[in-house]
All heavy atoms as a GROMACS GRO file, in nm:
protein
  602
    1GLY      N    1   1.186  -0.590  -0.267
    1GLY     CA    2   1.067  -0.559  -0.204
    1GLY      C    3   1.068  -0.417  -0.146
    1GLY      O    4   0.966  -0.366  -0.101
    2HIS      N    5   1.181  -0.351  -0.150
    2HIS     CA    6   1.196  -0.219  -0.087
    2HIS      C    7   1.190  -0.105  -0.199
    2HIS      O    8   1.220   0.011  -0.173
    2HIS     CB    9   1.316  -0.208  -0.011
    2HIS     CG   10   1.316  -0.297   0.112
    2HIS    ND1   11   1.234  -0.282   0.220
    2HIS    CD2   12   1.383  -0.408   0.137
    2HIS    CE1   13   1.253  -0.375   0.306
    2HIS    NE2   14   1.347  -0.459   0.256
    3GLY      N   15   1.157  -0.145  -0.319
    3GLY     CA   16   1.164  -0.053  -0.431
    3GLY      C   17   1.071   0.066  -0.413
    3GLY      O   18   1.112   0.182  -0.445
    4THR      N   19   0.956   0.041  -0.360
    4THR     CA   20   0.860   0.156  -0.332
    4THR      C   21   0.911   0.255  -0.235
    4THR      O   22   0.915   0.376  -0.252
    4THR     CB   23   0.728   0.103  -0.284
    4THR    OG1   24   0.680   0.012  -0.384
    4THR    CG2   25   0.628   0.215  -0.269
    5ARG      N   26   0.973   0.200  -0.135
    5ARG     CA   27   1.034   0.292  -0.025
    5ARG      C   28   1.155   0.374  -0.079
    5ARG      O   29   1.170   0.483  -0.054
    5ARG     CB   30   1.072   0.208   0.100
    5ARG     CG   31   0.962   0.159   0.175
    5ARG     CD   32   0.986   0.084   0.296
    5ARG     NE   33   1.105   0.103   0.361
    5ARG     CZ   34   1.162   0.017   0.442
    5ARG    NH1   35   1.095  -0.096   0.473
    5ARG    NH2   36   1.278   0.040   0.502
    6LEU      N   37   1.230   0.306  -0.160
    6LEU     CA   38   1.349   0.373  -0.227
    6LEU      C   39   1.299   0.484  -0.312
    6LEU      O   40   1.351   0.594  -0.317
    6LEU     CB   41   1.432   0.274  -0.304
    6LEU     CG   42   1.559   0.329  -0.369
    6LEU    CD1   43   1.647   0.394  -0.270
    6LEU    CD2   44   1.630   0.218  -0.445
    7TYR      N   45   1.202   0.457  -0.402
    7TYR     CA   46   1.146   0.553  -0.488
    7TYR      C   47   1.090   0.669  -0.413
    7TYR      O   48   1.112   0.785  -0.444
    7TYR     CB   49   1.034   0.492  -0.581
    7TYR     CG   50   0.964   0.601  -0.668
    7TYR    CD1   51   1.021   0.642  -0.784
    7TYR    CD2   52   0.848   0.662  -0.621
    7TYR    CE1   53   0.962   0.748  -0.862
    7TYR    CE2   54   0.788   0.764  -0.693
    7TYR     CZ   55   0.843   0.801  -0.818
    7TYR     OH   56   0.788   0.911  -0.886
    8ASP      N   57   1.012   0.637  -0.307
    8ASP     CA   58   0.950   0.743  -0.228
    8ASP      C   59   1.060   0.837  -0.163
    8ASP      O   60   1.043   0.952  -0.155
    8ASP     CB   61   0.861   0.685  -0.117
    8ASP     CG   62   0.733   0.624  -0.171
    8ASP    OD1   63   0.703   0.652  -0.289
    8ASP    OD2   64   0.668   0.544  -0.096
    9ALA      N   65   1.173   0.777  -0.121
    9ALA     CA   66   1.271   0.858  -0.057
    9ALA      C   67   1.341   0.949  -0.160
    9ALA      O   68   1.366   1.068  -0.129
    9ALA     CB   69   1.387   0.762   0.005
   10VAL      N   70   1.365   0.894  -0.279
   10VAL     CA   71   1.426   0.985  -0.384
   10VAL      C   72   1.336   1.087  -0.436
   10VAL      O   73   1.369   1.208  -0.453
   10VAL     CB   74   1.480   0.892  -0.508
   10VAL    CG1   75   1.527   0.979  -0.615
   10VAL    CG2   76   1.585   0.796  -0.456
   11PHE      N   77   1.207   1.054  -0.440
   11PHE     CA   78   1.101   1.145  -0.474
   11PHE      C   79   1.094   1.258  -0.370
   11PHE      O   80   1.079   1.380  -0.409
   11PHE     CB   81   0.963   1.076  -0.496
   11PHE     CG   82   0.854   1.163  -0.532
   11PHE    CD1   83   0.844   1.205  -0.662
   11PHE    CD2   84   0.750   1.208  -0.442
   11PHE    CE1   85   0.739   1.288  -0.705
   11PHE    CE2   86   0.651   1.280  -0.487
   11PHE     CZ   87   0.642   1.320  -0.619
   12ALA      N   88   1.101   1.225  -0.240
   12ALA     CA   89   1.103   1.328  -0.138
   12ALA      C   90   1.225   1.418  -0.145
   12ALA      O   91   1.208   1.542  -0.124
   12ALA     CB   92   1.094   1.259   0.006
   13LEU      N   93   1.338   1.363  -0.180
   13LEU     CA   94   1.454   1.451  -0.201
   13LEU      C   95   1.434   1.545  -0.308
   13LEU      O   96   1.473   1.665  -0.306
   13LEU     CB   97   1.582   1.363  -0.233
   13LEU     CG   98   1.639   1.282  -0.117
   13LEU    CD1   99   1.752   1.195  -0.176
   13LEU    CD2  100   1.702   1.377  -0.014
   14PHE      N  101   1.377   1.498  -0.427
   14PHE     CA  102   1.346   1.589  -0.538
   14PHE      C  103   1.250   1.698  -0.491
   14PHE      O  104   1.271   1.814  -0.528
   14PHE     CB  105   1.293   1.511  -0.652
   14PHE     CG  106   1.237   1.597  -0.762
   14PHE    CD1  107   1.330   1.670  -0.846
   14PHE    CD2  108   1.100   1.612  -0.784
   14PHE    CE1  109   1.276   1.748  -0.942
   14PHE    CE2  110   1.050   1.695  -0.877
   14PHE     CZ  111   1.137   1.764  -0.965
   15LEU      N  112   1.141   1.658  -0.430
   15LEU     CA  113   1.039   1.755  -0.393
   15LEU      C  114   1.098   1.863  -0.294
   15LEU      O  115   1.066   1.979  -0.298
   15LEU     CB  116   0.920   1.692  -0.323
   15LEU     CG  117   0.825   1.623  -0.420
   15LEU    CD1  118   0.703   1.559  -0.340
   15LEU    CD2  119   0.773   1.717  -0.523
   16HIS      N  120   1.190   1.821  -0.202
   16HIS     CA  121   1.246   1.912  -0.116
   16HIS      C  122   1.326   2.018  -0.189
   16HIS      O  123   1.314   2.141  -0.172
   16HIS     CB  124   1.337   1.840  -0.010
   16HIS     CG  125   1.412   1.934   0.083
   16HIS    ND1  126   1.350   2.001   0.187
   16HIS    CD2  127   1.546   1.974   0.088
   16HIS    CE1  128   1.439   2.068   0.246
   16HIS    NE2  129   1.551   2.057   0.187
   17ARG      N  130   1.408   1.975  -0.285
   17ARG     CA  131   1.484   2.066  -0.364
   17ARG      C  132   1.392   2.157  -0.452
   17ARG      O  133   1.422   2.272  -0.466
   17ARG     CB  134   1.584   1.998  -0.456
   17ARG     CG  135   1.663   2.071  -0.557
   17ARG     CD  136   1.797   2.134  -0.519
   17ARG     NE  137   1.883   2.049  -0.442
   17ARG     CZ  138   1.986   1.984  -0.486
   17ARG    NH1  139   2.021   1.988  -0.615
   17ARG    NH2  140   2.066   1.920  -0.403
   18LEU      N  141   1.290   2.101  -0.504
   18LEU     CA  142   1.193   2.175  -0.587
   18LEU      C  143   1.130   2.284  -0.498
   18LEU      O  144   1.115   2.404  -0.546
   18LEU     CB  145   1.083   2.084  -0.643
   18LEU     CG  146   0.980   2.146  -0.736
   18LEU    CD1  147   1.047   2.196  -0.865
   18LEU    CD2  148   0.870   2.048  -0.770
   19ARG      N  149   1.088   2.256  -0.378
   19ARG     CA  150   1.030   2.358  -0.288
   19ARG      C  151   1.125   2.472  -0.262
   19ARG      O  152   1.085   2.585  -0.250
   19ARG     CB  153   0.986   2.290  -0.152
   19ARG     CG  154   0.860   2.210  -0.168
   19ARG     CD  155   0.812   2.161  -0.030
   19ARG     NE  156   0.734   2.050  -0.041
   19ARG     CZ  157   0.767   1.920  -0.021
   19ARG    NH1  158   0.885   1.891   0.027
   19ARG    NH2  159   0.688   1.824  -0.038
   20LEU      N  160   1.254   2.437  -0.255
   20LEU     CA  161   1.359   2.545  -0.224
   20LEU      C  162   1.379   2.632  -0.348
   20LEU      O  163   1.399   2.747  -0.338
   20LEU     CB  164   1.487   2.480  -0.183
   20LEU     CG  165   1.484   2.409  -0.045
   20LEU    CD1  166   1.621   2.339  -0.025
   20LEU    CD2  167   1.463   2.506   0.067
   21ARG      N  168   1.387   2.567  -0.466
   21ARG     CA  169   1.429   2.635  -0.589
   21ARG      C  170   1.309   2.684  -0.674
   21ARG      O  171   1.329   2.785  -0.750
   21ARG     CB  172   1.512   2.542  -0.675
   21ARG     CG  173   1.634   2.489  -0.606
   21ARG     CD  174   1.750   2.591  -0.596
   21ARG     NE  175   1.850   2.560  -0.502
   21ARG     CZ  176   1.955   2.474  -0.524
   21ARG    NH1  177   1.965   2.413  -0.636
   21ARG    NH2  178   2.044   2.452  -0.432
   22ALA      N  179   1.195   2.621  -0.660
   22ALA     CA  180   1.085   2.664  -0.742
   22ALA      C  181   0.950   2.641  -0.664
   22ALA      O  182   0.876   2.550  -0.695
   22ALA     CB  183   1.078   2.584  -0.872
   23PRO      N  184   0.935   2.716  -0.559
   23PRO     CA  185   0.817   2.697  -0.476
   23PRO      C  186   0.685   2.699  -0.553
   23PRO      O  187   0.586   2.635  -0.505
   23PRO     CB  188   0.829   2.803  -0.366
   23PRO     CG  189   0.927   2.899  -0.418
   23PRO     CD  190   1.014   2.835  -0.519
   24VAL      N  191   0.669   2.780  -0.649
   24VAL     CA  192   0.545   2.791  -0.721
   24VAL      C  193   0.511   2.660  -0.792
   24VAL      O  194   0.402   2.601  -0.780
   24VAL     CB  195   0.548   2.911  -0.819
   24VAL    CG1  196   0.418   2.904  -0.916
   24VAL    CG2  197   0.562   3.035  -0.752
   25ALA      N  198   0.616   2.596  -0.858
   25ALA     CA  199   0.602   2.470  -0.920
   25ALA      C  200   0.570   2.358  -0.816
   25ALA      O  201   0.481   2.277  -0.839
   25ALA     CB  202   0.720   2.436  -1.003
   26ALA      N  203   0.636   2.363  -0.707
   26ALA     CA  204   0.612   2.266  -0.603
   26ALA      C  205   0.475   2.279  -0.542
   26ALA      O  206   0.425   2.173  -0.493
   26ALA     CB  207   0.718   2.285  -0.490
   27ALA      N  208   0.414   2.389  -0.546
   27ALA     CA  209   0.282   2.408  -0.488
   27ALA      C  210   0.177   2.352  -0.569
   27ALA      O  211   0.059   2.326  -0.536
   27ALA     CB  212   0.246   2.557  -0.459
   28LEU      N  213   0.201   2.328  -0.703
   28LEU     CA  214   0.100   2.276  -0.799
   28LEU      C  215   0.090   2.120  -0.775
   28LEU      O  216   0.179   2.062  -0.706
   28LEU     CB  217   0.143   2.306  -0.938
   28LEU     CG  218   0.156   2.452  -0.975
   28LEU    CD1  219   0.217   2.470  -1.109
   28LEU    CD2  220   0.020   2.517  -0.961
   29ASP      N  221  -0.008   2.063  -0.837
   29ASP     CA  222  -0.021   1.925  -0.828
   29ASP      C  223  -0.061   1.864  -0.966
   29ASP      O  224  -0.122   1.937  -1.050
   29ASP     CB  225  -0.135   1.889  -0.728
   29ASP     CG  226  -0.115   1.751  -0.665
   29ASP    OD1  227  -0.009   1.689  -0.682
   29ASP    OD2  228  -0.213   1.707  -0.603
   30GLY      N  229  -0.035   1.740  -0.995
   30GLY     CA  230  -0.077   1.674  -1.121
   30GLY      C  231  -0.012   1.733  -1.241
   30GLY      O  232   0.102   1.777  -1.246
   31ALA      N  233  -0.094   1.737  -1.353
   31ALA     CA  234  -0.042   1.782  -1.482
   31ALA      C  235   0.016   1.925  -1.474
   31ALA      O  236   0.119   1.952  -1.538
   31ALA     CB  237  -0.150   1.774  -1.586
   32PRO      N  238  -0.052   2.026  -1.404
   32PRO     CA  239   0.014   2.153  -1.402
   32PRO      C  240   0.151   2.152  -1.338
   32PRO      O  241   0.236   2.226  -1.378
   32PRO     CB  242  -0.088   2.239  -1.311
   32PRO     CG  243  -0.217   2.164  -1.328
   32PRO     CD  244  -0.182   2.020  -1.338
   33ARG      N  245   0.174   2.073  -1.237
   33ARG     CA  246   0.308   2.064  -1.172
   33ARG      C  247   0.398   1.999  -1.276
   33ARG      O  248   0.513   2.054  -1.292
   33ARG     CB  249   0.297   1.972  -1.048
   33ARG     CG  250   0.440   1.961  -0.980
   33ARG     CD  251   0.435   1.868  -0.870
   33ARG     NE  252   0.396   1.732  -0.912
   33ARG     CZ  253   0.373   1.631  -0.823
   33ARG    NH1  254   0.394   1.646  -0.697
   33ARG    NH2  255   0.336   1.513  -0.878
   34ASP      N  256   0.364   1.898  -1.344
   34ASP     CA  257   0.448   1.837  -1.448
   34ASP      C  258   0.492   1.933  -1.549
   34ASP      O  259   0.605   1.942  -1.590
   34ASP     CB  260   0.380   1.718  -1.516
   34ASP     CG  261   0.340   1.606  -1.419
   34ASP    OD1  262   0.383   1.614  -1.298
   34ASP    OD2  263   0.268   1.513  -1.464
   35GLN      N  264   0.390   2.016  -1.592
   35GLN     CA  265   0.420   2.116  -1.702
   35GLN      C  266   0.519   2.228  -1.643
   35GLN      O  267   0.610   2.266  -1.716
   35GLN     CB  268   0.290   2.183  -1.746
   35GLN     CG  269   0.304   2.292  -1.853
   35GLN     CD  270   0.356   2.231  -1.983
   35GLN    OE1  271   0.325   2.122  -2.022
   35GLN    NE2  272   0.447   2.307  -2.052
   36ALA      N  273   0.496   2.270  -1.523
   36ALA     CA  274   0.586   2.368  -1.465
   36ALA      C  275   0.730   2.321  -1.453
   36ALA      O  276   0.822   2.392  -1.482
   36ALA     CB  277   0.531   2.419  -1.330
   37ILE      N  278   0.739   2.200  -1.407
   37ILE     CA  279   0.873   2.139  -1.394
   37ILE      C  280   0.940   2.123  -1.532
   37ILE      O  281   1.054   2.148  -1.551
   37ILE     CB  282   0.865   2.004  -1.318
   37ILE    CG1  283   0.821   2.028  -1.172
   37ILE    CG2  284   1.003   1.934  -1.324
   37ILE    CD1  285   0.788   1.900  -1.096
   38ALA      N  286   0.859   2.078  -1.632
   38ALA     CA  287   0.914   2.056  -1.763
   38ALA      C  288   0.960   2.184  -1.822
   38ALA      O  289   1.064   2.188  -1.884
   38ALA     CB  290   0.802   1.995  -1.852
   39GLU      N  291   0.888   2.292  -1.803
   39GLU     CA  292   0.931   2.424  -1.851
   39GLU      C  293   1.050   2.474  -1.777
   39GLU      O  294   1.148   2.521  -1.840
   39GLU     CB  295   0.820   2.525  -1.834
   39GLU     CG  296   0.708   2.502  -1.925
   39GLU     CD  297   0.583   2.591  -1.898
   39GLU    OE1  298   0.600   2.687  -1.818
   39GLU    OE2  299   0.476   2.573  -1.960
   40LEU      N  300   1.058   2.451  -1.654
   40LEU     CA  301   1.183   2.484  -1.574
   40LEU      C  302   1.303   2.411  -1.613
   40LEU      O  303   1.409   2.471  -1.628
   40LEU     CB  304   1.156   2.453  -1.424
   40LEU     CG  305   1.252   2.498  -1.319
   40LEU    CD1  306   1.263   2.652  -1.315
   40LEU    CD2  307   1.209   2.444  -1.182
   41LEU      N  308   1.289   2.282  -1.638
   41LEU     CA  309   1.406   2.201  -1.677
   41LEU      C  310   1.431   2.190  -1.826
   41LEU      O  311   1.532   2.141  -1.874
   41LEU     CB  312   1.384   2.054  -1.630
   41LEU     CG  313   1.371   2.032  -1.478
   41LEU    CD1  314   1.346   1.889  -1.446
   41LEU    CD2  315   1.494   2.091  -1.397
   42LYS      N  316   1.333   2.251  -1.905
   42LYS     CA  317   1.338   2.239  -2.054
   42LYS      C  318   1.338   2.093  -2.098
   42LYS      O  319   1.423   2.050  -2.185
   42LYS     CB  320   1.462   2.319  -2.107
   42LYS     CG  321   1.444   2.467  -2.076
   42LYS     CD  322   1.570   2.541  -2.126
   42LYS     CE  323   1.558   2.680  -2.101
   42LYS     NZ  324   1.497   2.741  -1.985
   43TRP      N  325   1.251   2.018  -2.034
   43TRP     CA  326   1.240   1.875  -2.066
   43TRP      C  327   1.094   1.849  -2.117
   43TRP      O  328   1.003   1.932  -2.091
   43TRP     CB  329   1.243   1.791  -1.938
   43TRP     CG  330   1.379   1.754  -1.893
   43TRP    CD1  331   1.495   1.816  -1.919
   43TRP    CD2  332   1.419   1.643  -1.809
   43TRP    NE1  333   1.604   1.750  -1.859
   43TRP    CE2  334   1.553   1.648  -1.790
   43TRP    CE3  335   1.345   1.548  -1.741
   43TRP    CZ2  336   1.619   1.558  -1.708
   43TRP    CZ3  337   1.405   1.456  -1.654
   43TRP    CH2  338   1.549   1.462  -1.644
   44PRO      N  339   1.074   1.741  -2.196
   44PRO     CA  340   0.936   1.711  -2.236
   44PRO      C  341   0.850   1.680  -2.111
   44PRO      O  342   0.900   1.612  -2.023
   44PRO     CB  343   0.958   1.586  -2.327
   44PRO     CG  344   1.098   1.582  -2.356
   44PRO     CD  345   1.171   1.652  -2.253
   45GLN      N  346   0.723   1.722  -2.120
   45GLN     CA  347   0.632   1.699  -2.009
   45GLN      C  348   0.616   1.549  -1.981
   45GLN      O  349   0.604   1.504  -1.867
   45GLN     CB  350   0.498   1.767  -2.028
   45GLN     CG  351   0.414   1.752  -1.911
   45GLN     CD  352   0.273   1.826  -1.931
   45GLN    OE1  353   0.256   1.898  -2.027
   45GLN    NE2  354   0.185   1.807  -1.837
   46GLY      N  355   0.614   1.465  -2.086
   46GLY     CA  356   0.597   1.315  -2.063
   46GLY      C  357   0.710   1.261  -1.987
   46GLY      O  358   0.682   1.166  -1.910
   47ARG      N  359   0.831   1.307  -2.010
   47ARG     CA  360   0.947   1.260  -1.928
   47ARG      C  361   0.936   1.296  -1.787
   47ARG      O  362   0.968   1.212  -1.700
   47ARG     CB  363   1.070   1.315  -1.997
   47ARG     CG  364   1.201   1.253  -1.945
   47ARG     CD  365   1.316   1.309  -2.022
   47ARG     NE  366   1.439   1.252  -1.985
   47ARG     CZ  367   1.556   1.296  -2.014
   47ARG    NH1  368   1.567   1.404  -2.090
   47ARG    NH2  369   1.666   1.226  -1.978
   48VAL      N  370   0.893   1.413  -1.762
   48VAL     CA  371   0.882   1.456  -1.619
   48VAL      C  372   0.765   1.379  -1.557
   48VAL      O  373   0.780   1.326  -1.442
   48VAL     CB  374   0.843   1.611  -1.609
   48VAL    CG1  375   0.810   1.646  -1.472
   48VAL    CG2  376   0.967   1.689  -1.660
   49ALA      N  377   0.655   1.367  -1.625
   49ALA     CA  378   0.541   1.283  -1.570
   49ALA      C  379   0.573   1.148  -1.541
   49ALA      O  380   0.536   1.080  -1.436
   49ALA     CB  381   0.418   1.292  -1.666
   50SER      N  382   0.661   1.084  -1.629
   50SER     CA  383   0.710   0.953  -1.607
   50SER      C  384   0.792   0.941  -1.474
   50SER      O  385   0.772   0.844  -1.395
   50SER     CB  386   0.796   0.902  -1.728
   50SER     OG  387   0.845   0.770  -1.700
   51ALA      N  388   0.878   1.034  -1.457
   51ALA     CA  389   0.970   1.029  -1.340
   51ALA      C  390   0.887   1.045  -1.208
   51ALA      O  391   0.917   0.990  -1.107
   51ALA     CB  392   1.072   1.147  -1.350
   52LEU      N  393   0.778   1.123  -1.222
   52LEU     CA  394   0.698   1.158  -1.099
   52LEU      C  395   0.588   1.049  -1.074
   52LEU      O  396   0.517   1.061  -0.977
   52LEU     CB  397   0.637   1.292  -1.113
   52LEU     CG  398   0.734   1.410  -1.126
   52LEU    CD1  399   0.659   1.540  -1.138
   52LEU    CD2  400   0.831   1.417  -1.013
   53THR      N  401   0.583   0.953  -1.161
   53THR     CA  402   0.481   0.845  -1.136
   53THR      C  403   0.555   0.717  -1.082
   53THR      O  404   0.652   0.677  -1.136
   53THR     CB  405   0.422   0.800  -1.276
   53THR    OG1  406   0.361   0.918  -1.334
   53THR    CG2  407   0.316   0.695  -1.259
   54PRO      N  408   0.510   0.673  -0.969
   54PRO     CA  409   0.574   0.557  -0.907
   54PRO      C  410   0.576   0.442  -1.007
   54PRO      O  411   0.479   0.411  -1.076
   54PRO     CB  412   0.489   0.531  -0.778
   54PRO     CG  413   0.409   0.647  -0.752
   54PRO     CD  414   0.395   0.720  -0.888
   55PRO      N  415   0.684   0.363  -0.998
   55PRO     CA  416   0.687   0.244  -1.096
   55PRO      C  417   0.597   0.137  -1.049
   55PRO      O  418   0.565   0.121  -0.928
   55PRO     CB  419   0.840   0.204  -1.085
   55PRO     CG  420   0.884   0.246  -0.948
   55PRO     CD  421   0.804   0.370  -0.923
   56PRO      N  422   0.560   0.049  -1.142
   56PRO     CA  423   0.479  -0.067  -1.103
   56PRO      C  424   0.558  -0.155  -1.003
   56PRO      O  425   0.679  -0.158  -1.014
   56PRO     CB  426   0.459  -0.142  -1.235
   56PRO     CG  427   0.492  -0.049  -1.343
   56PRO     CD  428   0.588   0.049  -1.282
   57PRO      N  429   0.491  -0.219  -0.913
   57PRO     CA  430   0.563  -0.307  -0.816
   57PRO      C  431   0.640  -0.418  -0.898
   57PRO      O  432   0.593  -0.466  -0.995
   57PRO     CB  433   0.454  -0.368  -0.733
   57PRO     CG  434   0.320  -0.287  -0.759
   57PRO     CD  435   0.348  -0.224  -0.892
   58HIS      N  436   0.754  -0.454  -0.852
   58HIS     CA  437   0.837  -0.564  -0.902
   58HIS      C  438   0.890  -0.536  -1.042
   58HIS      O  439   0.924  -0.634  -1.109
   58HIS     CB  440   0.758  -0.696  -0.896
   58HIS     CG  441   0.696  -0.726  -0.762
   58HIS    ND1  442   0.769  -0.742  -0.651
   58HIS    CD2  443   0.564  -0.732  -0.722
   58HIS    CE1  444   0.693  -0.764  -0.544
   58HIS    NE2  445   0.565  -0.758  -0.588
   59ASP      N  446   0.892  -0.405  -1.088
   59ASP     CA  447   0.951  -0.370  -1.216
   59ASP      C  448   1.081  -0.297  -1.187
   59ASP      O  449   1.081  -0.176  -1.174
   59ASP     CB  450   0.852  -0.286  -1.295
   59ASP     CG  451   0.898  -0.264  -1.438
   59ASP    OD1  452   1.024  -0.280  -1.466
   59ASP    OD2  453   0.814  -0.222  -1.519
   60SER      N  454   1.184  -0.382  -1.171
   60SER     CA  455   1.314  -0.312  -1.130
   60SER      C  456   1.372  -0.216  -1.230
   60SER      O  457   1.438  -0.119  -1.201
   60SER     CB  458   1.417  -0.425  -1.091
   60SER     OG  459   1.444  -0.511  -1.202
   61SER      N  460   1.349  -0.248  -1.361
   61SER     CA  461   1.406  -0.153  -1.463
   61SER      C  462   1.330  -0.021  -1.459
   61SER      O  463   1.387   0.078  -1.476
   61SER     CB  464   1.398  -0.218  -1.603
   61SER     OG  465   1.267  -0.247  -1.642
   62ALA      N  466   1.197  -0.024  -1.444
   62ALA     CA  467   1.122   0.100  -1.429
   62ALA      C  468   1.165   0.178  -1.305
   62ALA      O  469   1.176   0.300  -1.308
   62ALA     CB  470   0.972   0.069  -1.427
   63LEU      N  471   1.185   0.107  -1.197
   63LEU     CA  472   1.236   0.166  -1.078
   63LEU      C  473   1.367   0.239  -1.097
   63LEU      O  474   1.388   0.354  -1.056
   63LEU     CB  475   1.246   0.068  -0.966
   63LEU     CG  476   1.308   0.112  -0.832
   63LEU    CD1  477   1.216   0.211  -0.764
   63LEU    CD2  478   1.335  -0.010  -0.740
   64ARG      N  479   1.461   0.173  -1.150
   64ARG     CA  480   1.599   0.233  -1.176
   64ARG      C  481   1.580   0.354  -1.272
   64ARG      O  482   1.647   0.454  -1.243
   64ARG     CB  483   1.686   0.126  -1.244
   64ARG     CG  484   1.746   0.030  -1.151
   64ARG     CD  485   1.861  -0.051  -1.204
   64ARG     NE  486   1.814  -0.123  -1.322
   64ARG     CZ  487   1.764  -0.240  -1.326
   64ARG    NH1  488   1.741  -0.307  -1.213
   64ARG    NH2  489   1.733  -0.299  -1.439
   65GLU      N  490   1.500   0.345  -1.371
   65GLU     CA  491   1.484   0.456  -1.471
   65GLU      C  492   1.418   0.571  -1.403
   65GLU      O  493   1.466   0.687  -1.419
   65GLU     CB  494   1.397   0.409  -1.586
   65GLU     CG  495   1.373   0.519  -1.690
   65GLU     CD  496   1.490   0.575  -1.761
   65GLU    OE1  497   1.606   0.516  -1.752
   65GLU    OE2  498   1.488   0.677  -1.821
   66ARG      N  499   1.322   0.559  -1.324
   66ARG     CA  500   1.251   0.671  -1.254
   66ARG      C  501   1.344   0.734  -1.150
   66ARG      O  502   1.352   0.854  -1.138
   66ARG     CB  503   1.121   0.619  -1.194
   66ARG     CG  504   1.014   0.608  -1.299
   66ARG     CD  505   0.887   0.555  -1.251
   66ARG     NE  506   0.783   0.555  -1.340
   66ARG     CZ  507   0.743   0.453  -1.423
   66ARG    NH1  508   0.816   0.342  -1.422
   66ARG    NH2  509   0.642   0.469  -1.505
   67ILE      N  510   1.418   0.653  -1.078
   67ILE     CA  511   1.509   0.707  -0.981
   67ILE      C  512   1.619   0.790  -1.047
   67ILE      O  513   1.659   0.890  -1.005
   67ILE     CB  514   1.567   0.591  -0.889
   67ILE    CG1  515   1.460   0.546  -0.791
   67ILE    CG2  516   1.692   0.644  -0.811
   67ILE    CD1  517   1.501   0.431  -0.705
   68ARG      N  518   1.673   0.731  -1.162
   68ARG     CA  519   1.775   0.806  -1.245
   68ARG      C  520   1.717   0.938  -1.285
   68ARG      O  521   1.788   1.042  -1.274
   68ARG     CB  522   1.820   0.723  -1.362
   68ARG     CG  523   1.924   0.780  -1.440
   68ARG     CD  524   1.956   0.700  -1.563
   68ARG     NE  525   1.847   0.701  -1.659
   68ARG     CZ  526   1.825   0.810  -1.744
   68ARG    NH1  527   1.901   0.916  -1.734
   68ARG    NH2  528   1.728   0.805  -1.827
   69LEU      N  529   1.595   0.941  -1.342
   69LEU     CA  530   1.534   1.060  -1.389
   69LEU      C  531   1.513   1.158  -1.271
   69LEU      O  532   1.543   1.280  -1.284
   69LEU     CB  533   1.402   1.035  -1.456
   69LEU     CG  534   1.408   0.972  -1.589
   69LEU    CD1  535   1.264   0.936  -1.638
   69LEU    CD2  536   1.474   1.061  -1.690
   70LEU      N  537   1.467   1.117  -1.152
   70LEU     CA  538   1.448   1.207  -1.039
   70LEU      C  539   1.578   1.267  -0.998
   70LEU      O  540   1.587   1.384  -0.965
   70LEU     CB  541   1.384   1.125  -0.928
   70LEU     CG  542   1.234   1.100  -0.932
   70LEU    CD1  543   1.192   1.007  -0.822
   70LEU    CD2  544   1.153   1.228  -0.930
   71LEU      N  545   1.685   1.182  -0.986
   71LEU     CA  546   1.816   1.238  -0.947
   71LEU      C  547   1.869   1.346  -1.049
   71LEU      O  548   1.929   1.445  -1.007
   71LEU     CB  549   1.909   1.126  -0.923
   71LEU     CG  550   1.881   1.035  -0.805
   71LEU    CD1  551   1.973   0.911  -0.805
   71LEU    CD2  552   1.890   1.107  -0.672
   72GLN      N  553   1.844   1.313  -1.173
   72GLN     CA  554   1.887   1.399  -1.277
   72GLN      C  555   1.813   1.531  -1.270
   72GLN      O  556   1.864   1.642  -1.280
   72GLN     CB  557   1.864   1.336  -1.413
   72GLN     CG  558   1.932   1.411  -1.525
   72GLN     CD  559   1.921   1.336  -1.655
   72GLN    OE1  560   1.843   1.240  -1.673
   72GLN    NE2  561   1.996   1.375  -1.757
   73MET      N  562   1.680   1.524  -1.251
   73MET     CA  563   1.595   1.639  -1.239
   73MET      C  564   1.642   1.720  -1.116
   73MET      O  565   1.651   1.848  -1.123
   73MET     CB  566   1.451   1.609  -1.232
   73MET     CG  567   1.392   1.555  -1.358
   73MET     SD  568   1.236   1.468  -1.341
   73MET     CE  569   1.144   1.573  -1.239
   74ARG      N  570   1.664   1.656  -1.003
   74ARG     CA  571   1.703   1.726  -0.880
   74ARG      C  572   1.841   1.802  -0.902
   74ARG      O  573   1.854   1.913  -0.860
   74ARG     CB  574   1.725   1.625  -0.765
   74ARG     CG  575   1.761   1.684  -0.643
   74ARG     CD  576   1.766   1.572  -0.530
   74ARG     NE  577   1.801   1.636  -0.403
   74ARG     CZ  578   1.924   1.627  -0.359
   74ARG    NH1  579   2.025   1.582  -0.428
   74ARG    NH2  580   1.952   1.682  -0.238
   75SER      N  581   1.929   1.738  -0.977
   75SER     CA  582   2.060   1.804  -1.000
   75SER      C  583   2.047   1.922  -1.091
   75SER      O  584   2.130   2.013  -1.082
   75SER     CB  585   2.155   1.701  -1.047
   75SER     OG  586   2.133   1.667  -1.187
   76LEU      N  587   1.946   1.930  -1.175
   76LEU     CA  588   1.925   2.044  -1.264
   76LEU      C  589   1.858   2.154  -1.197
   76LEU      O  590   1.861   2.267  -1.250
   76LEU     CB  591   1.848   1.998  -1.387
   76LEU     CG  592   1.917   1.895  -1.480
   76LEU    CD1  593   1.824   1.847  -1.588
   76LEU    CD2  594   2.046   1.964  -1.544
   77LEU      N  595   1.803   2.139  -1.085
   77LEU     CA  596   1.734   2.245  -1.014
   77LEU      C  597   1.834   2.340  -0.951
   77LEU      O  598   1.935   2.311  -0.901
   77LEU     CB  599   1.634   2.197  -0.909
   77LEU     CG  600   1.512   2.124  -0.969
   77LEU    CD1  601   1.429   2.067  -0.854
   77LEU    CD2  602   1.425   2.219  -1.047
   0.00000   0.00000   0.00000
């Protein structure tokens, strides 16, 4: 039941690193932000968008995958 809070915490860690390393990308929102991050990481935009979208409630595999992607993206910044 704490999946949403865990995702939110990892997402906040990613956003903090993004603000430090790529403030212009961090200032954007929605699809433009996804595109800027994708270009920065050299990842497909869909993969970035997936990581930045909260998982459905009670979907533990989606939660694990999104957290894994966020941590991977954070380490690449």
